[in-house]
N, C-alpha and C positions, 0 to 999 in steps of 0.2 A: 830414542828408538833408532837403532842403526840397521840399515839394510845393506845388502851386498853391493860392492862396488864392481860393476861389470868389467871395467878396464883392468882390475887387479886379479881377475879369476884366471887360474892356470888352464892351459890347453891340455886335454887328456892325452894327446899324442897317440902313442901306440901302447899305452899302459893297459887299456882294457880291450878284451876280445869280445865283441858283441855276438850274442847267439840268437836264439829264437825270441820272437815277440811273445811275451807272457801276459801283457795287459795292454788294452787299447781304450783310452778314455776319450773325452771330448776334445781335450787340448794337448794330449801327450800320448806317447807310446812307452811301454816299459819293456826292457830287454833283459833276458838272462845274460850275464856276462862273467868273464873271468878277469880278476885283477892280477896281472902278471907280476906286479911288484909287491904282492902280498902272498907269496907262495901258492899262486894259482887259486886263490880264494874265490868262491862263487858269490856273486853279488847281483843285485838288481839295479838297473840304471834307468831312471825316468828321463826321457829325452823330449824336450819341447822347444819350439821356436820362440826366440825372444822378440815378440812383436809388441808394438806399442799398447794394443788393447789388452795384452796378457801380462804386461809388466807388473802390475800391482799384485796379481795372483801369484806369479813366480816369486816375487820378493817376499810376499807374506808367507808362502810355503817355506821358503828358505829360513825365515826368522823362526817359525814354529819348529822346524827340524833342528836348527842350530841351538835354540834356547830351551826347548821343552821335550825333546825326544828321549830324555833320560828316564824312561818309564818302561816297566816290563811289558806293557800292552801297546807300546808304540815301536815301530821298526827302528833299528839303530841307524844312525846317519853317519856316513863315512866321508862325505865331502861334496863339493860342488865344482863344476868345471864349465868352461866356455869353449865350444867347438866352432871354429870359423868355417862357414860353408860358402864357397865361391859363388857370388851372384845371388845368394839367398840370405835370409835372416840368420844371425848367429843361433846356435843351439845351446841350451842350458842343460847340463847333465847333472842330475842328483843321483849320487851313488848311495845305495841303501842296502840294508840287510835283505837277503833273499829269503822269502818265506815260501819254501818249496811246496807246501800244501796247497798254495793257491787261494783264491777267494772262496769264502764259505758258500756263496750261492752256486758255485760250480759243483761243489761236493753235493749240495742239496739236489741239483739237477741230475747228477750221476746216480744218486740213490733213487730218484724218481723213475729213471729208465728201467729199473728192476722192481718197481712197485714198493720201494721202501722210503722211510722218512727218518730223520733224526729223532731220537727219543726226546721226551719233554725235558728230562734232566740235562741232556746234552745241549738243548736249545737254551735252557736257563743258564748253563755254565758259559756258553759263548756270549750271550747277551750281558751277563754280569761282567765279564772281562772287558767288553766294549764300554760298559757303563763306567768301569774303573778308569779307562783311558779318558773318557769324556769328562768325568769328574775332575781328573787331573788338569785337563785343559781349561775347564770352567773356573777352577781355582786360580788359574793364571789369567782369567778374563779373556779367554779365547773360545769362540764358538766355531764348531767344525763346519756346519751347514751342508754336509754331503754324506751323512751317515746312511749306509745301505749295505746290502749283502756283498756287493762287488768290492766294497772298500774295507771289508773285514777279512783279513788274511790268516791263514793257518800255517804254522811252521811244521817241519817234518816231525817234530815231537808233540804236535797237537796243541801248541801254545797259540793264543789268540792275539792278533795285532790289528789295531785300527790304523788305516793308512790314508793317503791322499789329502793333503792339506791345502790344495790350491784354492779352495773357496773359504778357508778359515779366515777369521777376522778378529781383531782386538775390539772388545766392547768397553774397555776402560775400567769398568767396575762390574761386580757380580750382577748388579741389577741393570747394567747398561744395555742398550739396544742398538740395532742396526735397521736400515730401511731399504737396502738394495734388493730388488726382486731377482733372486738368484738361487739355483739349486737344481736337483733332479726332481722333475714334476711329481712322480708318484710318492715321493717321500717328503715333500714339502708341507710344512704346517700351514693351516688356513691363513694365519696372519702374514705369512711371507708373500702371499699373492696380492697384498694390498699396498705394495710399495709405490711411492710416487717419485717423480724425477727430481724432487727437491731433497731426496734422501732423508725424509723425516724418520725419526726413530720410532719404529713400530714393532720390532720383535727382538727378543733377547735369547739367552742360552736355552730357554725352554723349547725352542724350535728343534733342538737336538733330541729332546725327550720325545717329541712327536715322532721324529724320524726313527728313533729306537723302537717305538711301538709298531711302526710300519714294518721295520726289519723283523720284529717278532712274528708278524703275520707272514712275512716272506719266508722265514725259516720253517714255519709250521705248514703252510700251504704249498710251498715250493715255488712261489712267485708272489710279487707284491700285489696289492689291490689294483684294479684298473689296468692290468698288464698290457692289454691289446688296444687300449683306448688312446685316441689322439690327446696330446698334452693340453690342448684348449679345453677339451671335455673333462679331462682329469681335474683341471683347475675348478671347473664348474661343480664337479662332484664333491671335491674336498671343501669348497667354500659353502655350498648351498645345502648339502645333504648330511645326514648323521654320519659320524665316524665309521670307518669300515671295521669289520670283525673277522675272525677266522671263518673260513668257508663253512666248516661244520663245528661250531663251538662245543657241541655236546661230546665230540670225540676227545676233548682236552679237559684238563682240570679247571676247577674254579679259580685257582691261583693264577694260572696262565691267562685265562680270559679276563680276570680282574686286572692283571698287570697291563694288558693291552688297553683295557678301558681307561685306566688311570693315565697312561701315557697319551692316549688320544682324546684327551679333554680339549674341546674346540676353543674354549676361552683360555688363552694363555695365562691369564691371571689366576685361574683356578688349577692350572696344570702344575704338577710338582716339579721342583728343581731336581737335578740329577742326584744330588746328595740325599734327597728324600726318596728317590726311586731306589737307591741302594738298600733301603730299609724294607722294601716290599718282601712279603713272605716268599714270593716266587724266587727271590735270590737268597734270603736268609735261611730258608729251609733246605738249601743245598748242603750236602755233607761238609763238615769242617775240613776234613781231609779229602780234597777233590782231585787228587792225583790220578785216580782211576778214570776220571772223565777225560782228561787230556790224553790218557793212554787209549781210551776207546776211540777218540777222534784219530789218533795216530794209526790204529788198526784199520779204521775205515779208509783212511788215505792210502795205506799200503794195499788194501784189497782192491781199490779202484784205480790204482796207479797205472795199470796196463790197459785199462778200458779206453775205448775211443773217446776223444774229446767231445763235449756236448756243445751245441750251438748256443752262444750267449748273444741276446739281442744287442744291436748297436746302442751305445749309450747316448742319451739326449739330455741336455741341460738347458735351463732357462737362464739367460743373461739379460737382465733388464728388459723383460718382456719380448725377448727374441729367443728362438729355438736354435741350439747350436749342436752340430754333430762334428766328429773328427774330420778334418780336411775339407770342411765346407763353410761357407759364409753364414753368419747368423740370419735366420729368417724371422721376420716380424710376426708376432702372434696377434690375432684379431679376435675380439669377442664374438660369440655366435648368438648372443642375446643382448640387444641394445639396452634393455632395461637393467643389465648387470654392469653397465659402464660406471666407472668411478665419477666422472664428470659428464653430466648430461646437458649439453648445449646444442643449439642448432648446428654450429660449426663442427663440433666433435662428432655428432651423429652423421652428418653428411660426409665428413672425412672418413669415418669408419666404413660406411657403406661403399664409398668410392674405392677404398683400399681393398675391400672384399671383392668387389667387381673386378678390379685389376688382377686379383689373385684367382679369378675364375669361380668365385662363389656367388651364385645368383640368388640364393636364399639366405635370409637372416630373420631370426626371431625377434619380436618385440613383445616380451611377455608370452602370452598364449597366441598371439597373432603372428602368422608367417608372412613376411614381406618378400615378394617375388619381383625381381627385376630382370628384364631381357629374357623372359620365359620362353618366348617364341624361338630363341636360339638353342633351346634344349633339345636333345635327341627325342624322337618320337617313341623309341623303345629303349628299355634298359634290360640288361641280362638278368637272368634269374638269380644269379649270385648277388646282384645289387639289391633286388627285391628282398632277398633273404636277410640282408643286414637290417632291414626295417620290419622284421616280422616278430611281433610280440616283444618289443624292446622298449626300455625307458627312453624318453626323448633325448636325454643327455648322453646316450650311448653312441649317437651318430651325428654327423653334420646336419644342419637344418635342411629339410627337403619336404616336398609335398607328400612324399611317402610317410614321413614321420607323422604328419597331420592325419593321414588316412589310417595309419596304424593305431594311433591313439583313439580315434573315433570307433574303430572296430573293437578294440579292447574294451572301451567304455560301454559299447553296445552289449557285449557278452557279459560284462560284470554287472551292469545295472539293469539289463534286459529291457532297455528303453531305446526307441529310435534316436539316432544321433544326426546332427545337421552340420554340414561343412558349408560355410558361406564364402563364395568367391566374389570379390568386389574389385572394381578397377575401371579405368577408361577403356574405350574401344581399342582393340589391338594391343592390349596390355598383357595378354597371355592367359586370360581367364579360361578360354577353351582348351588351351594346351594343358594347363594345370588340372582342369576337370577330367580330361582324358587320362592323364597320368594317375590321378587319384582313383578313378574307376578301375583302371588296369591293376593298380596295387590292391584295391579292395577285393577284386576277383581272385587275385593271387592268394590273398590271405584266407579267403573262404573256399578255395578250390577243393572240389571233391572229384566230381566227374569232369574231366577236361573238355569233353565234347559239349556238355551242358553249359559249362563256364563260357566257352567261346560263343555259343548261341546267345547267351544272356548279354555278353559284352557287345556283340554286334548289334543286338536290338537296341541297347541303350546308346551306343555311340553313333548309330546311323542318323538319328535326328540332329545330334550335335554337329556331325560333319556337314549336314545339309544347311 
């Protein structure tokens, strides 16, 4: 296996004229550019700093592009260059085919601004082309590990290309596995969150099948599941809860829903391989002559070419249990429920609690119990917008807080029509009174009807507590 030799890479010099930024990932920017030595050909150039922690990702992407990009559903690879930057890390430039249609998630968002969606047939066509690219990579024992709408590009002619191989890895055999905890949280398979530092082999190519299923939801609903949720809570949702579905399954065909269900099988041993996914009726019932589908996408791209660009959320990836955004240092992820820790020892628990405190997190769940530290340092009042975050929400939707406990008690009271009890326990000056006041204020917020009556009730209840 040969990787690129950094010292032998040519300098781009003045060969390329960089234009607008057309893509901004976690570790790189992609520019529209002109190749002055190829008759002014339009190309895309992926620019990333050659840092020690990114070396393996850059070299693996180079190997995939060099050896396996000869596929109609992968962008053509034109070369790699090293740009020296005075006083900074060298830049690595990957010169690629320019897919002028942009990422498919951007088209989906543009359609959403006018109340439209891709048709089911168009979605099936796009996903099938992505599956072809993945099947090609898997046959070469490569897993992508970052399949999502922003990594699916459209050409001006409506062709579909899977891009971004920075997280791709060799798994040695078709049944081989990897163990590194890495990827984009909303699209990561459950088994990918269970990686250990010893790099035990825990997941294989079927993690890409899961990501394809999430992308299927993304194209149908206009966004992936858990889109506004913190990555830590996304992880909890994926690992602990049933697989997501389309927002309104009844609006779509049985084939579409069943395709997603098969891809999102939580047990990877029961999840199909990509070659099996290719045989699903959602794909096989597409017309044999699908030229009209690429032309439909081409027309959509032309129709929305002149519209204002839509805002795409900044990409976040997980690198070995750290969150990474472009231009920022990785931030350590901490569990919000100590009972969900992989290794439960006194040392690991105390370390996790201490890290959360340093990070400004006073509350931590232990199963159904809320552990509160330094509660007396909390503000006496929270804005209404903060209360609203904890109004009739599942516990996993928000960070641990006394409001979450109050919200669950209130919901259980309404559902079961039975009194609920919140028990506050702790040593003197541990924050019981502070948490009691906050819980009462949130309960009155949840049950608020007449504001004047609510204030009177709150004052009557809090007065003896304050005394």
